[in-house]
DSSP file (Angstrom, degrees, kcal/mol; ACC not computed):
  #  RESIDUE AA STRUCTURE BP1 BP2  ACC     N-H-->O    O-->H-N    N-H-->O    O-->H-N    TCO  KAPPA ALPHA  PHI   PSI    X-CA   Y-CA   Z-CA
    1    1 A M              0   0    0      0, 0.0     2,-0.1     0, 0.0     0, 0.0   0.000 360.0 360.0 360.0 147.4   50.7   17.0    0.1
    2    2 A S        -     0   0    0      1,-0.1     0, 0.0     2,-0.1     0, 0.0  -0.378 360.0-143.1 -72.9 147.6   49.1   15.2   -2.8
    3    3 A S  S    S+     0   0    0     -2,-0.1     2,-0.2     2,-0.1    -1,-0.1   0.621  74.6  93.0 -85.3 -13.1   50.7   15.4   -6.3
    4    4 A K  S    S-     0   0    0      1,-0.1    -2,-0.1     4,-0.1     2,-0.1  -0.568  72.4-132.0 -82.4 143.5   47.3   15.5   -8.1
    5    5 A S     >  -     0   0    0     -2,-0.2     4,-2.3     1,-0.1     5,-0.2  -0.312  32.1 -97.6 -81.3 174.5   45.7   18.8   -8.9
    6    6 A G  H  > S+     0   0    0      1,-0.2     4,-1.9     2,-0.2     5,-0.1   0.890 126.0  48.6 -60.8 -41.2   42.1   19.6   -8.2
    7    7 A I  H  > S+     0   0    0      2,-0.2     4,-2.5     1,-0.2    -1,-0.2   0.896 109.9  52.4 -67.2 -40.4   41.0   18.7  -11.7
    8    8 A G  H  > S+     0   0    0      1,-0.2     4,-2.2     2,-0.2    -2,-0.2   0.897 109.4  49.3 -62.3 -40.7   43.0   15.5  -11.6
    9    9 A K  H  X S+     0   0    0     -4,-2.3     4,-2.6     2,-0.2    -1,-0.2   0.890 109.9  52.2 -64.5 -39.4   41.2   14.5   -8.4
   10   10 A L  H  X S+     0   0    0     -4,-1.9     4,-2.6     2,-0.2    -2,-0.2   0.936 111.2  45.3 -63.6 -47.0   37.9   15.3   -9.9
   11   11 A F  H  X S+     0   0    0     -4,-2.5     4,-2.3     1,-0.2    -1,-0.2   0.881 113.1  51.1 -64.5 -37.2   38.5   13.1  -13.0
   12   12 A S  H  X S+     0   0    0     -4,-2.2     4,-2.4    -5,-0.2    -1,-0.2   0.914 110.6  49.1 -64.6 -42.4   39.8   10.3  -10.8
   13   13 A F  H  X S+     0   0    0     -4,-2.6     4,-2.5     2,-0.2    -2,-0.2   0.936 111.4  48.4 -62.1 -47.1   36.7   10.6   -8.6
   14   14 A I  H  X S+     0   0    0     -4,-2.6     4,-2.4     1,-0.2    -1,-0.2   0.896 111.3  50.9 -61.9 -40.4   34.4   10.5  -11.7
   15   15 A S  H  X S+     0   0    0     -4,-2.3     4,-2.0     2,-0.2    -1,-0.2   0.909 110.6  48.9 -63.0 -42.2   36.3    7.5  -13.0
   16   16 A D  H  X S+     0   0    0     -4,-2.4     4,-2.2     2,-0.2    -2,-0.2   0.897 110.5  51.0 -64.1 -40.6   35.9    5.7   -9.7
   17   17 A V  H  X S+     0   0    0     -4,-2.5     4,-2.5     2,-0.2    -2,-0.2   0.929 110.2  48.6 -63.4 -45.6   32.2    6.4   -9.6
   18   18 A R  H  X S+     0   0    0     -4,-2.4     4,-1.7     1,-0.2    -1,-0.2   0.889 110.3  52.7 -61.8 -38.6   31.6    5.1  -13.1
   19   19 A S  H  X S+     0   0    0     -4,-2.0     4,-0.5     1,-0.2    -1,-0.2   0.906 111.5  45.4 -63.5 -42.0   33.6    2.0  -12.1
   20   20 A E  H >X S+     0   0    0     -4,-2.2     3,-0.9     1,-0.2     4,-0.5   0.873 108.6  56.0 -70.7 -37.2   31.4    1.4   -9.1
   21   21 A I  H >< S+     0   0    0     -4,-2.5     3,-1.1     1,-0.3    -1,-0.2   0.860 101.5  58.3 -63.4 -34.7   28.2    2.0  -11.0
   22   22 A D  H 3< S+     0   0    0     -4,-1.7    -1,-0.3     1,-0.2    -2,-0.2   0.743 102.3  55.4 -65.5 -22.0   29.2   -0.7  -13.5
   23   23 A K  H << S+     0   0    0     -3,-0.9    -1,-0.2    -4,-0.5    -2,-0.2   0.601  84.1 108.1 -85.4 -12.6   29.3   -3.2  -10.5
   24   24 A V    <<  -     0   0    0     -3,-1.1     2,-0.8    -4,-0.5    -3,-0.0  -0.427  65.4-140.1 -70.7 137.3   25.7   -2.5   -9.4
   25   25 A T        -     0   0    0     -2,-0.1    -1,-0.1     0, 0.0    -2,-0.1  -0.877  22.8-154.3 -96.7 108.2   23.1   -5.2  -10.1
   26   26 A W        -     0   0    0     -2,-0.8     2,-0.0     1,-0.1     0, 0.0  -0.601  16.1-114.1 -85.7 142.4   20.0   -3.3  -11.2
   27   27 A P        -     0   0    0      0, 0.0    -1,-0.1     0, 0.0     2,-0.0  -0.359  32.8-109.1 -71.1 154.3   16.6   -4.8  -10.7
   28   28 A S     >  -     0   0    0      1,-0.1     4,-2.1    -2,-0.0     5,-0.2  -0.316  28.9-107.0 -75.7 166.7   14.5   -5.8  -13.7
   29   29 A R  H  > S+     0   0    0      1,-0.2     4,-2.5     2,-0.2     5,-0.2   0.891 121.5  54.2 -60.8 -39.3   11.4   -3.9  -14.6
   30   30 A K  H  > S+     0   0    0      1,-0.2     4,-2.5     2,-0.2    -1,-0.2   0.913 107.8  49.3 -62.5 -43.5    9.2   -6.8  -13.4
   31   31 A E  H  > S+     0   0    0      1,-0.2     4,-2.5     2,-0.2     5,-0.2   0.897 111.2  50.0 -62.9 -40.3   10.9   -6.7  -10.0
   32   32 A V  H  X S+     0   0    0     -4,-2.1     4,-2.1     2,-0.2    -2,-0.2   0.920 111.9  47.5 -64.5 -44.1   10.4   -2.9   -9.7
   33   33 A V  H  X S+     0   0    0     -4,-2.5     4,-2.4     2,-0.2    -2,-0.2   0.929 113.1  48.4 -63.3 -45.7    6.8   -3.2  -10.6
   34   34 A I  H  X S+     0   0    0     -4,-2.5     4,-2.3     1,-0.2    -2,-0.2   0.934 113.6  45.4 -62.4 -47.2    6.1   -6.0   -8.1
   35   35 A T  H  X S+     0   0    0     -4,-2.5     4,-2.3     1,-0.2    -1,-0.2   0.857 111.7  53.3 -67.7 -32.8    7.9   -4.3   -5.2
   36   36 A T  H  X S+     0   0    0     -4,-2.1     4,-2.2    -5,-0.2    -1,-0.2   0.924 109.7  47.7 -65.4 -43.6    6.1   -1.0   -6.0
   37   37 A V  H  X S+     0   0    0     -4,-2.4     4,-2.5     1,-0.2    -2,-0.2   0.909 111.1  51.6 -62.5 -42.2    2.7   -2.8   -5.9
   38   38 A I  H  X S+     0   0    0     -4,-2.3     4,-2.7     1,-0.2     5,-0.2   0.915 108.8  50.8 -61.3 -43.1    3.7   -4.5   -2.6
   39   39 A V  H  X S+     0   0    0     -4,-2.3     4,-2.5     1,-0.2    -1,-0.2   0.921 111.1  48.3 -61.7 -44.0    4.6   -1.1   -1.1
   40   40 A F  H  X S+     0   0    0     -4,-2.2     4,-2.4     2,-0.2    -2,-0.2   0.905 112.0  49.1 -63.8 -41.0    1.3    0.4   -2.2
   41   41 A I  H  X S+     0   0    0     -4,-2.5     4,-2.7     2,-0.2    -2,-0.2   0.935 112.8  46.6 -64.2 -45.8   -0.7   -2.5   -0.8
   42   42 A I  H  X S+     0   0    0     -4,-2.7     4,-2.7     1,-0.2    -2,-0.2   0.901 112.2  50.9 -63.8 -40.4    1.2   -2.4    2.6
   43   43 A A  H  X S+     0   0    0     -4,-2.5     4,-2.3    -5,-0.2    -1,-0.2   0.903 111.4  48.5 -63.1 -40.6    0.7    1.4    2.8
   44   44 A L  H  X S+     0   0    0     -4,-2.4     4,-2.3     2,-0.2    -2,-0.2   0.930 112.9  47.0 -63.9 -46.2   -3.0    1.0    2.1
   45   45 A L  H  X S+     0   0    0     -4,-2.7     4,-2.5     1,-0.2    -2,-0.2   0.902 112.6  49.8 -63.3 -41.0   -3.3   -1.7    4.8
   46   46 A A  H  X S+     0   0    0     -4,-2.7     4,-2.7     2,-0.2     5,-0.2   0.912 110.5  49.7 -64.8 -41.8   -1.4    0.3    7.3
   47   47 A S  H  X S+     0   0    0     -4,-2.3     4,-2.0     2,-0.2    -2,-0.2   0.894 112.0  48.2 -65.8 -38.2   -3.5    3.4    6.6
   48   48 A L  H  X S+     0   0    0     -4,-2.3     4,-2.3     2,-0.2    -2,-0.2   0.919 111.6  50.4 -65.8 -42.4   -6.7    1.4    7.1
   49   49 A F  H  X S+     0   0    0     -4,-2.5     4,-2.6     1,-0.2    -2,-0.2   0.948 113.0  44.8 -59.3 -49.8   -5.4   -0.2   10.3
   50   50 A F  H  X S+     0   0    0     -4,-2.7     4,-2.6     1,-0.2    -1,-0.2   0.838 110.9  54.3 -67.8 -31.8   -4.4    3.2   11.8
   51   51 A A  H  X S+     0   0    0     -4,-2.0     4,-2.3    -5,-0.2    -1,-0.2   0.914 110.9  46.2 -65.6 -41.4   -7.8    4.7   10.7
   52   52 A L  H  X S+     0   0    0     -4,-2.3     4,-2.5     2,-0.2    -2,-0.2   0.924 114.1  47.2 -65.9 -44.3   -9.6    2.0   12.5
   53   53 A V  H  X S+     0   0    0     -4,-2.6     4,-2.7     2,-0.2     5,-0.2   0.918 112.8  49.8 -63.1 -42.8   -7.5    2.3   15.6
   54   54 A D  H  X S+     0   0    0     -4,-2.6     4,-2.4     1,-0.2    -2,-0.2   0.911 111.5  48.4 -62.3 -43.1   -7.9    6.1   15.5
   55   55 A T  H  X S+     0   0    0     -4,-2.3     4,-2.4     2,-0.2    -1,-0.2   0.907 111.5  50.0 -64.2 -41.8  -11.7    5.8   15.2
   56   56 A A  H  X S+     0   0    0     -4,-2.5     4,-2.6     2,-0.2    -2,-0.2   0.939 112.3  46.4 -62.5 -47.1  -11.8    3.3   18.1
   57   57 A W  H  X S+     0   0    0     -4,-2.7     4,-2.9     1,-0.2     5,-0.3   0.893 110.4  54.3 -63.5 -38.1   -9.8    5.5   20.4
   58   58 A Y  H  X S+     0   0    0     -4,-2.4     4,-2.4    -5,-0.2    -1,-0.2   0.934 111.7  43.9 -59.0 -47.1  -11.9    8.5   19.4
   59   59 A K  H  X S+     0   0    0     -4,-2.4     4,-1.8     2,-0.2    -2,-0.2   0.899 114.4  49.7 -67.4 -39.9  -15.1    6.6   20.4
   60   60 A I  H  X S+     0   0    0     -4,-2.6     4,-2.2     2,-0.2    -2,-0.2   0.946 113.6  45.2 -63.0 -48.5  -13.6    5.3   23.6
   61   61 A I  H  X S+     0   0    0     -4,-2.9     4,-2.9     1,-0.2     5,-0.3   0.906 113.7  48.9 -64.1 -42.5  -12.3    8.7   24.7
   62   62 A H  H  X>S+     0   0    0     -4,-2.4     4,-2.0    -5,-0.3     5,-0.7   0.804 110.0  52.4 -70.9 -27.0  -15.6   10.5   23.8
   63   63 A T  H  <5S+     0   0    0     -4,-1.8    -1,-0.2    -5,-0.2    -2,-0.2   0.905 113.4  44.0 -70.0 -41.0  -17.5    7.8   25.7
   64   64 A I  H  <5S+     0   0    0     -4,-2.2    -2,-0.2     1,-0.2    -3,-0.2   0.928 119.9  40.3 -68.6 -45.3  -15.3    8.3   28.8
   65   65 A I  H  <5S-     0   0    0     -4,-2.9    -2,-0.2    -5,-0.2    -3,-0.2   0.849 101.7-136.9 -73.8 -34.5  -15.4   12.1   28.5
   66   66 A G  T  <5       0   0    0     -4,-2.0    -3,-0.2    -5,-0.3    -4,-0.1   0.746 360.0 360.0  87.1  24.4  -19.1   12.2   27.6
   67   67 A K      <       0   0    0     -5,-0.7    -4,-0.1     0, 0.0    -5,-0.1   0.419 360.0 360.0-101.5 360.0  -19.0   14.8   24.8
């Protein structure tokens, strides 16, 4: 059985978490803005692509079915 109490384990855990957070390399504001813009552009292009494909399939299916 461990010699640390529950409170001791909690403080040890919090200390370990703070130590690991200090090792993280955070992106700059410029990097965050650029990647956010890229994500929005890709999402827009993907939505346009799927809208076109959906419209094409709709027209093909309705031409075949005849409704």
